N, C-alpha and C positions, 0 to 999 in steps of 0.2 A: 393155426395159432389161436391164442386168446386175445380178445379185444374188449376194452371198456368203451361204451358208446354213451355219450352224454347228449340228450336231446332226441326225443323219439316222436317228433311231429310228422308231418306228411312225408318229408324227405327222410328223416332219421329212422322212422319206423320201418319204411320200406328197405332202407339200406341194411338195417339189422337182419331183416328176413333174407335178403339176397346173400349176405355174408354167411348166414347160417346154412343156406342151401348149398353153399360151396364147401361146407364141411368144417367151418371154423366155429369156435365158441365165442359168443357175444354176451356180455353182461351189460344190460342197458339201464340207465338212470334217467328219469324225467321228473319234473316237478309235479306232474300229474301221476298220482300213484296207480291209476288204472292202466297206465302204459308201461310203468317201470318194472324191472326185475328185482331191484333193490330199493331201499328207502332213503339212501343218502349217498353222496359222493364218497364218503369214507367207506361205506359198505361195498361200493363198487371197487375201490382201490384194494380193500382187504380181500376181495373175492378173486383177485388175479394173482398169478405167480409172477415173480420178477424175472427178467426186466419187463415192466409193464408197458403197454401201448394204450393210450387213452385218446379216443377220437371225439372232439368237441363239435357238436352240430346244433348250436344255439344262435339266436339273433346276434348280428354284429353290434359292436359298441359295448355298453355297460354289461350286458348279459355275458358276453364272451370274456370281458376283462375280469369280472367277478369269479367266473368259473376257473379261469387260468390262475387267478390269485389263490383260490382255495386248493386247486390241484398242486400248486407249488409247495404248499405246506404239508400235503399228504403223500406225495410221491418221493421216491428215493433216487439217488444218483444212478444213472444208467437207464432210467425210465424215459419215455417219449410221449410228447403231446402232439397231436395232429389237430389243427384248426381247419375244419372242413366247411365252416359257415361262410357267409359273404362278407367277411371282415375286409376293411380297407387295407390295402397292401402296405401302407405306411405304418400300420400297427404291428406288422409281423416282426420287424427287426426288434422292436421294443419287447415283444413277448419272448422272442428267442433269447434276448439278453437277460431278461428277468429269470427265465428258466435255466439258462446256462450257468448263472451264478450259483445255482443249487445242483449243478451236474445233470440237469434234465435236458434232453434233446427236444427240438421243435421242428415241425414240418408244416407248411401251409399248403392247403389243397383247395383249389376252386373246383366245384362240383356242378355239373349241368346234367339234367335229365328229367327233373320234375317228377310228376306223378307216373310217368311212363318208365322210369328208371328200373323199377323192380323187375320187369320182364325184359326190357331192352338193354339194360346196363346204363352206367353213368359215365359221361365224358369227364376225365380227371386231368387237372393241370396242377402239378405240385412243385414246390420249391423247398430247397434245403440241402444240407450236406449229403453226399452219396451214402455215407454210413448210416445216417438216420433214415433216409429213404429206403434203404435195403431192409431195415427192421420192419417196415410196414408194407413192403412190396406184395406179400401174399394177399393182403386186404385190397390193395389197388387192383391186383389181378382178378380178385373175386367180384369187384364192383364194376370194372370196365366192361364195355360191350364185347361181344364175340369178335374175333378177327384180330388183325394186326394193328388197328388204329383205335383211337378213343382214349388214349392215356399218354401223358408226356411228363418227363422230368424237365420242367421249363427253365430251371436255373437255380440260383441261390435263393435264400429265404426272401419271401415277398414275391417271387416270380410267378408262383401259382395263382395267387389272388390278383396280381396285375394282369396276367393272361386272361383270367375269368372276367375281370372288369372290362377289358377290351372286347372280349366275346360278347358281353352284354350290351356294350355300346353299338357294336355291329348289329346285334339283334334289334335294338331300338330303330336303327335306320331302315332295316329290312321290313319291319312291321309297318313303319310309317309309309314306305313306298307301296306296300300292298293296300294299306288303308286308303291312300290317296287315289290309287287306281280304281279301287272298288267304289269310292264315292263318285268319281267321274262317270264310271259306267252306269251307276244307278241314276245319275242326273239326266242323261240323254234319253230321248224318246225312242231312238232307233234300236237300241239294244234292249231286247225284251226278256232275256233270261240271263241275268248277270251271274247267278250261281253256276249255271252250266258253262259259262265262259271261263270262270275260275277253274271248274273241274277239267275243262279241256286243256288247261295249261299244265296239268299234272304229268302229262306224258309228252316227251319230245321237245319241250321248250327250254330255253336257257334260264328261265326264272323258276323252274320247278324246285321245290324244297319241302322240307318237313313243315315249315311254317305255312306254306301254301296248302299242304294237306290238312293242317289244322284249321285253316281258314275255311276250306270246303266243309269240314266237319261242323264248324260253327254255323255256316249257312244252311247246312242240312237240318240243323236243329231250329233255326230261326232265319228264314230265307232272306228277309230284309233287315235283320237285327232290330226289329221293332221293339223287342222286349228290353233292350239295353238302353241305358243313359249314356250319352257321349262324354264319359269321364274316364280318364286313365291315370292311375297313380304311377309314380316312379320309385324304383327300389333303392335309389341312391347311387347305384353303380354307373348309371348314365351321367350323373353329375360329376362323379369322380373321374370318369373318362375325359370329359371336357376340361376339367381342372388340370389333369395330367397333360393334356394337349397344350394348354396355355403355358404350363411350367416348362415344357420341352419345345415350345414354338413349332408345334406340328399342326397344320391346318386340318380341321375335321368339320367341314361345313355341313355334310349330310347328317352326321351323328348329332352335332350341336342343334341343328334345326329340328331334328326329331325329338330331342329333349324339350326344346321350347314349345313344340306342338303339344306335349303332355301338359305343360303349364296352361296353355290356352284352353285346354279342355275343361279346366276348373272354373272358367269364368262364364257365368250365364249371360252376362252383359259386359263385354270386354271394354274396359276404359280406353285401351289403345284404339279400338275400332271407332269409338266415339270421336277421338281426335282426328282419325283419318277421314271419317264421314264429314266432320266439320270443315276440314281443310279442302276436301273435294267440293263442298258446297261453296266455299269462299272463292276458290280460284276458278272454278268452272261452272258454278251454278247448279251442280249436281244435286239431285233430290236427297233429302235426309228423312229418316223415319223417326218420329217422335214417340216417346213413351206414352202408352195408353193409360 
């Protein structure tokens, strides 16, 4: 089939290549002319036969909204827009309604796979009406990993991004657990080769995973991670997961703690720890460290 793809960054560019390898035609547009096949969204739309399918792969928020607004004016009834970025699931119903008013279909799709997706495939979680999903199914089949799994019609509009949001929340907690275990192993004198301990866990243990494999890769590059600063950004989906948990009264202590740990990483001199140190000194006479 033919596909228009908007956004050709690290993910989008590799997705274009994987779809083409599967035998489909992809016309790509990006604000960077060095990456694009055409020079405008209008040229992309004009280059496709109807009914058209346009996959949007741009940053969540204003960039996605402006792209969908522009496509709404360019597309025709019967066409379809897929939002494959990391949009918040609450935006999907709004986008679906805006496009439906013009007779244009909408599917939201959470995509996981990162820089490895070109060769390994992308895990896909999509939401929308069965009729709209069917229109883009050949592309889903091209992008997904080999085998029976890695792709799911999660439910109605918004379900794909909601599922991807929860996936990322779980990812936060898993990474935090590996990080805490690594720090403890590095701290003690009795363990003399932390990297090889991590490597030994890759086979036969209940905590083996792709994240563990990536941790070993990182330790092979920099055994004690001396080259890195202890700072970690958050993509936003961890926050949305915690907010959704509050809205639905679902306890998520591990995921919530892992999000807050990201915030702690941004403080060179934690104000909270100042108060804790002061209190420990007041009630127990514990020593405090003064600024030099």
